N, C-alpha and C positions, 0 to 999 in steps of 0.2 A: 504493500500500500504506500502510495506517495504521501509524504507529510507536507501539508500546505499551511498549517497553523504557524504564523510568524513567531509567536512566543515559544513554541516548541522548537522551531528551527534555531532560534537564538540560544535557547538552553543547550541544544546539541553542540552548537558552535563553541559556546563558552566552555562546555565540559571538555570537548576534544582539544581545545587549545591548551588546557592544563593537564589533561590525562588522555593522550593519544592512544589509539589502538595498539601501538607498538609496546606500550607499557606492559602488556600481558606477556611479552617475550623477554622482558628485562629480569634482572635478579629480583628476588622477593623484597630485598631491602629497597632497591630503586623503585619498584612497583608501589610499595607502601608510601614512600616519600612523595611520589607524584600523586597518588590517590589522596593522601592527607591534604596536600596543597590544593587539590581540586575541591575537596569538601570544604576547605576554609573559605573558598570564594562564595559558596552558597549558604554558609552557616548563618542562621538568624540568631539574634540575642534571645536568651531564655525569657519567658514571661516573668514580669517583675514579681518578687515576693515568693517565688516557688522554692521551697526548701529542697536542696540537693546535697547529697553527701556520697563520697566514695568509701567503700569498705571492702572487706573480703568475706565471702560466704562459702563455706565448704572448700576453702582453699582457692577459690576463684575470685578475681577482682570483679566487682559490680559497681554500678552507679545507681543510686536510689533517688527517685523523684517523688516527693510526698506532698501532694496538694492538700489543702485544708479539707477535712472531712473524709479523707481517703481511708482512714482506719476502719471504717465500717463497710468498706466495699472490697470485692475481690481485687487482687493485684494483676498487673499485666507483666508477664515475663518476656522481655524483648531480646530477640537474637538478631544482630545486625547482619546486613549483607556484605558482599565483598569477595565472593567466590571461595570462601574459607581461607583466603590468602591475605587480604587487606581489610582494613577497617578496625574499629574498636569503639571504646567509650566516647571518644571525641567526634568520630565521623558521623555518628547518629545522635549526638547530644541534643540538638535542637528538635529533632523529630520526637525523641522520647519526652522532652520537656513539654512540648505542645500537646502530645498525646495525653500526658498526665492531666494537664489543665482541662482539655476538651472532654475527658471522660470522668474526671474526678477520682480516678484510680491511681494508686501508687504504681509506678513503673519501675521495674528492676531490670536494668540493662546489663547483659552478661558479656564480659570480656573473655570469651572462650579462646583457647589456644588455636593458633593458626598453622596451616600447612605452608611450605613443605616440612618445616621443622617438626611438626606434630601431625601424624597421619591419622586417618579414621581408625577408631572411633573417638579420638581425643575430644573433638568438638562437641559431639552429642553427650559424651561422658560429662563434660563440664556443665553443659546446659542442664542435664538431668540432675547433677549434684546440687546445683543451686535450687532447682525446682523442689527437690526432695527436702532440702533444708528449710525452704520457705513454707512448705506445706506440712511440715512434721507435726505441727500442733493443731492441725485441722483447718488451716487457712486454705481458701480456694482461689483459683486464678485462671487466667486465660493465657495461652501461648500465642505469641504474635511475633512476626519477623518478616523481613523483606529479602528477596532473592535467596542467597544461601541460608539466611536466617529463616526464611519461610520453610525451606527444606528442614532445618533443624527443629522448627516448631511442630511440623507434622511428625518428624521422627520422634520427638519427645512423647507424643501421644502413643505411638507404637511401643516405645520403650516402657512407658508406664503400664500399658496394657499387658505387655509381656511379663513384667516382674510383679504385677499385682499392686502397683503403687497408686497414688492419687492421680487420676487422669484429669487433665485440664477440663474446665467447664466448656471451653470452645477453643478452636484454632483459627487464627486470623492470618492468612497467608497472602503476602503482597508480592506480586510477580515472582512466585516461587519456582525453583527448579526441582521437579519431583521424580526425575528419572524416567520421563516418558519416552514413548516410541519416537526415535529420531527420524522415522519415515512419516511422521505426522506433518500436515501441510505447513505449519508455522516454521518448522526447522529448515524447510527449503525456501519458502516464500520470504522469510526474514533472515536468510543465511548471512547476509551482509548488512544487517540492520545497524543503525548507529548505536553506539555505546555497548552493544553486546552482539557478537557474531557466533554462529554455530561452532566455528573452529575454536573460539575461546572456551566454550563449554567443555569441549573435549580436553583442552589443556588443563582446565580446573579439575576435571574428574580424575585425570591422571595424577595430578599433583596431590590431591587429598588421599588417594588410594595407593600412592607409590607405584602406579601403573598396573595394579591388580584389577583388571576389568570385571572379574567375577564378583567382587564386592558390590559393584553398581548393578550387576545383573540380578543378584539374588537376595540382597539384604534390604528389607524394607526400612531399616534405620538409615540407610544411605539413599535408597530409591523407593520412597513410599508407594509409588504406583506399581511396583513389582510385588507388593504384598499378596499373599495367598488369600487373606481374608481382611475385610474392613469392618467386621462386626466389633461392637464395643468401643468404637472411636467416638469422640465428641463432635457436636455440630461444627460446621466450618463456614467461614466466609473467605472466598478466594477471589483476589483481584488481579487481573492481568493487564498488561500493556499490549495493545493490538500489534504494534510494530516491534516484536520481540520474538526471537526464535523459540523461547519456552512458553509462549502464549498457550499452546494447546495442552500443556500439562494441567492447566487450571480446569477446563471443562472435563477433562478425563478424570481428574480427581473428584470433581463434583459428581460425575456419573457413577463412579465406583462407590462413593459414600451413599448416594441415593439408592443404589441397588441393594445396599445393606440396610436400608430403612432409616438412614441417618439424614437429618436436615443438613443440606449443603447449598449455600447461595454462591453464585458466581457473577462477577461484574467485570466486563471487559471495557477497556478505555481506548476508544478510537483516537488515532493520531499520536498517542503517547508511546514512549520508548522505555526500555528497561532503565531503572534508576530514577524514575521521574519524581519520587518523593522529594528530592532535593529542589525540584522546580516549583514547589507549591507556593512560593512567594513571587514567582515571576511568570507563572502560567495559570490562567484561570481553569484550564482543564485539570491540571495537577492539584490545584487548590480544591476543586470540587470533589476530586477523588479522595483526597485526604479527609475532607469533611464527611464523605460517605462512609469511610472506614470508622471514624469516630462515632458517627450516628448508628452504625450497625452494632457496635459494642454497647452503646448506651441503650438501644432498644433491647438487645439481648439480655442485659442485666436488669432492665426495668421490671 
């Protein structure tokens, strides 16, 4: 699909100027440096008066955003995007802060270990460890994340189901990569999409698994769409960008959950590209999408 929205085109140009596609072929250190610099360009100030603190939970660094009144509401466990290779507490700081204020929920952002220094399942191990610590005393929450973090949020639901732990109340997955069929139309239609190409996905998959393709083929904690059963999973809201190779993972996951009798809502965003959350202050389309995510959470918890 051709992108004609001038705000989206400007967002793409500004992103690529700071974080070109070649960054994915750089060393992990250089990739992270360029990614962090790009995130700095789009970072918005936190809402005034929002209490924020960094701490360690179950040995994992986290950042906690605690709006007034959040003590009586479920929390949101946020897993950031970045292909499991880049990103951290700062890259998604403003997203988490605004999410906390818009929903009135405490947001716990997880600084999980990154590849290639730490291979699968280190990332989901960290997310699960924080989740289990936060829910140990009966607290409930929602798993939410974007891109790789969307994958980890879905994986957390599978992990908790497998071990008999506290399953999230819901899973909110924002342009997630879920290990879908790469013969699906979006993988070819959007093979050269701005900000994420199909070849980049293959590189990230190899990096997190150390080149062990069997992990992505058979383990639902790496590729949720490869699960043998979707029974016992929580309701989901899946949001996809239309100009994104992993777009079709979203409706495929929705269909799998619905076939298991589970509520699953899917929203596709025309003209938008992977990573568009950063554009919510410069693109009306991205702003509306972020608002829809917050609205879904608020309606779900009402």
